[in-house]
N, C-alpha and C positions, 0 to 999 in steps of 0.2 A: 188493389186491396189484398189480393192473394199474396203478393210478395211482401206486403207489410205484415200480413198475418204470419208468414213464415219467419219474418224478422223477429216478431214478438215471441214466437214459439222457440226460436233458436236461443234467444236470451234467457227464456224460462228454463230450457234444458241445461244450458251452461250454468245458470245460477244453481240449479238442483245438483249438478255434478260437483260444483265447488263446495256446496253445503255438505254433501255426503263424503267427499274426500277428506275434509277437515275433521268430520265427526265419526266416521266409520273406520278409518284406518287404525291399526293397532297403536296404542299409546294415548295418553291424556294430554291434550294441548296445554292445559293449565299446569300440569306437572313439568312439561317440557319447558314452558316459559319460566316457571318458578325455580326449577332446578331440584336436584335430588335432596338437597339439604334444607329445603323450605319446610316451614311448619304447616300443619294441616289447615290452620286458619288462613294462612297466606294463599294456599292452594284454593280453598273455598272462595276467597275473595276474588281471585282471578277467574274462577268458574262463573261467579255471579256477574263479573264484568263482561265476560265473553257470552254469557247467556247459556252456557252448557249445563247449568244446574237444573234446567227445566226439562220436562218430557220432550222427546224427539219431535213429536208432531207439533207441539207448541213452538219449538225452536224453528221448525221449517216454515210454519205460517208467518212467524215474526220476521224471518229472513226474507221471504218473498215480499212482504210488505215494506221492509226496509229497502230492498232493491228497487221496488217500484217508486219509492220516495227519494231514491239516490242517497240513502243514508246507510253507510257501511260502518257506523260506530266511530270510535275514537282510537287513534294509534296508541299502542301500548308504550311506545318509547317517548313520543313527544306529547301525548295527551291531546293533540289537536284532532279535529274531525278528519276522517280519511278522505271524504269527498273534497274537502278544502285543500288537502295536500295534493290530491290528484289534479284538480283544476289549476292549481298553482304551477305545477310542473308540465302540464299537458301542452301549453302553447309552444314551448321550446321543442319538444319531441315532434309535434305536428309540423312545425316549420322545417325541422331537419328532414322529416320524411317527405314533405312536399318538394323541398329543394332537390332531394335525391331522385325522386321520380321524374321531376321536370328535366333534370340533367340527363337521366337515362333515356327519356323520350327524345330529347334534342340530339343525342348521339345515335340512338338505335334506329329511328325511323329513316332519316336521310341515308345512313349507311346501309340499312337493310334494303331500301328501295333501289339504290345504286347497284347493290350486289345482285338483286333479282333481275334488273333491267340489263345489266352487263355481266351475265353469268360467265364464270370461268375466266374473267378478266383479272387484271391487277387489283382492282377495287374489290372484287368478289373475294379474292384470297386475303386481302387486308381485313375484310369484314369477318371471314371465318376465323382468321387468326385472333382477332380481337374477341370474338365470341368464345373461343376455346379458352383464351387466357383469362377473360373476365369471370367465367364460371369456375375456373380452377384456382384462382387466387382468393384466399379468405379475406373478407372485408377488414377484419381487425389487423391482419398482417399488412395489407395495403395502407391502412391508416397509420400504422407505426412507421412504415417507410416514408410516407408523405410528411409525417412529423419530423423525422430525422433529416429529410432533404430540404423541405421548404420552411420549417420552423426553427430548426437547430443550426443547420449548416448555412443556409442563405437568409434566414429570418424574414421571409416574405410574408408569412402569416403568423399570427400570435400562437404561442405554444399551448396555453390553457385559457379557460374562461369562456364567457358567453355574452360579453357586453356589446358586440356589434356583429354585423353580417360577416365580417372577415373571420370570426371565430367558427362560423358554420360552413365555410367553403370546403375545407379539407374533410370534415366529417361527411358532408353531403356527397363529395366525390367518392369517398370510401364506400358509402352505402349505394351510390348510384351506378357504379361501374358493373357490379355483378348483375344488377337488374337490367342494365343496358344490354349486357350480353344475351340475356334471355329474350328480351324484346326484339333485339336485332335478328336473332335466329327465327323468331316467330314472324316478324315482318317480312323477312326474305321468303320464307316458306309460303306465307299467305299471298304475297305478291306474285310469286312464281305460279301458284295455282290459278290466280285470277287471270294472269296473262295467257294462260292456255285455254281459257273458256271461249265459247262460241261468240259471245257478244264482243269480245276484243277482236276476234278475227273479222267479224262483220264491220266493226268500226274502222279497221284498217282497209277493208275492201271498199268502204265508202270514200276513202281518200283522206281521212283524218290524219293529222301529223302524229308522229310517235310521241311527242311531248303531250299532246292532248289525250291520246289513248292511254298513256302510262299514268299520267298524273291527274287527269280529270275523271276518267272512268275506272280504271283498274285500282288505283290507289284508294279511292273512296270506299270501295268494297273490301279491299284488303285490310283496311284499318279497323274494321269492326271487331274481329277477335283480339286485335292488339289492345283496343280500349278495355276490353274485359280483363285481360291479363294484367294490364297496367293498374287497374283498380285493385286487383287482388295483391299485386306487388306492393302497392301503397299500404295496404293493411299489414302485410308481412313486415314492412319497414318499421312499423310502430313497435313490433316485438323485437325485430333485429337490431333496433337502435340501442338495446341494453348494453351490448358489448362495445359498440362504437362510442357511446356516451362515457363508458368507463375509460376507454383509451384516451379520449380527448378531455376528460374531466368536465363533462357538461352536466349541469344540474337538471336533467330531464326526468321523465318517467322511468327510464331504464335504471338509472342510479338509485332512484327512490325505491323501486321494487327490489333491487339487489340488496340494498340496505335493509329492507324489511325481511328478506330471507335470512340475512346474517343475524339480525336481531330477533328472529322468530316472532315477528310482529304479525300475528295471524289476521287480525282485522284488516290491516293494510294489504296483506297478500290477497285475501279474499276480494276486497274491493278493487284491487288492481287487475286481477284476472277477469272479473266481471266487466269492468270498464273497458279494457282492451278488447274483450270479446264483443261487447256492444258496438264499439267504434268500428271494428272489423266487419261486423254484420251490417252496420249502417252503410259503410262504404260499398259493400257488395249490393245492397239494396239500391243505392244511388246509381251504380254501374248498370244494374238490370234495367232501371228506368231509362237511363241514357241510351242503352243499347236498343231498347224498343222504340225510342224516338228516332234513332238513326236508321233502324231497320224495321219498318212497319210490318213486315211479313211475320214477325214473331209475336205481335201484340195479342194474337188470339190464343197463344199458348199459356 
């Protein structure tokens, strides 16, 4: 319940920040949307549509009530409800992020464990090389290279679109490689730390095989911090997918919000920021609960 309370408080704070940023920064959003050549009646009509013609306190109360009801108004460009546009695009972005984090886990955990168990071996150097390269290469640049190689030159995967799982393989690789590099380094460091603890020495002294010591005892404890970081990385992917969706022309949340920025669609920008913040907070909340299930020692904190 404490964690859930922090989740609600986080969403409340972020909603307040978004409200203040749009209304307190210099400039009139209505004038920005209408343009300098617009008539006063047009500007007033936009203010009424945005709700900025009311007192600040009334605007704030109405904004919080709308957020609570998941009602962010209507898009200025399409006229459709913002929440409807978000929910329409969210499944694709979520699928892309989940595929990316699953790919990163599949790569990072086995390679990280092997690097820790066989320190300073050939596999350890391969793991460190992959980690350095993965963190150094920008995701969008890797995506462009994959498109040129596997979509244009060899035509293994489709170039654009989102009609099948094949359209998401290259974007998920582009997203997942950088996260795999982070998780690999964390897995290796956590596994090395666990292998040096006394319970591992005791297990070996009892005659347990190295496989049982490494993979049944040490790995179970080493994965606890990895789970936490993987959950956070999943949240980051929802925001990081903006550039990848643009590279691969995927109609997800990223392209929707980028279009909103280009068109100065303030209701859509506000709704998008609050929605992504809520999803990110909810993922962290879920990871906290899962972490307490896997590690009962922290349940009292």
